[in-house]
N, C-alpha and C positions, 0 to 999 in steps of 0.2 A: 570874138575873143582874139585879141592881138597879143601875142607873146613876143617879147623882145629877145630873140635868139642871137642878135648881133651886138647887144650891149649899148645901143644908141640912147636908151633912156637913162643910163647910169650916170650918177653924179651931176645931174642938171638941176638948176634952180626951178622953182615952181613955174615961173613964167616961161622959161625955156622948155620945160617938160610939156606944158600945155601947147606951146608952139609946135613941138615935135609931134604930139598927138595929132594936131590939125594937119600937118604935112603928110603924115602917114595915112590918115583916114581919107584925105582928099585923093591920094594916089589910088587907094583901094576903090573908092567910089568911082573914079574915072574909068577904071578897068571894069567895074560892074556895069556902068552906063554903056560902055562899048559892047560888053558880052550880052547884054539884054536888048541890044538894038535900040537903045534910048528909052526903054520901058521904065527904068529907074529914073524918075524925074525930079525928086526932091530928097537930097541927102538927109535933111532934118527929119523926114518921116520914113525914109526907106532904110535907115541904118540905126542900129543900137549896137554899141561896142563897149567892151571892157578891155583895158590895157593892163598888161602884166609884165613884171620884170623878168629877166632871164631865169631867176629862181622861182618864177611863177607866183610872186607876191603881187597882190592887187595894187595898181598905181593910180588908176583913174577910169573915167567912163565918158561916153558920149551918148546923150539921150535928148531927143526933141530939140536938136540944134545947139545944145549946150555941153561944153566940156567941163568935167569936174575932177578934182583930185580926191583920192581916197583919204580919209582922215588918218593921221598917224597914230 
């Protein structure tokens, strides 16, 4: 669960939002990889994520290597 407490997901186009999700999740995965001593080997199978706005409204998800926006 990734909550946007800094407001970086606000007022972005769908394409920019998906790009921001990818950037944020790759940073998290890099830290996870380091923390596990390399045991996390595949982001597509090791991570399931839900992205939420500052107000905790659902924005999108990451599952099995694919990013999706929530339907409006």
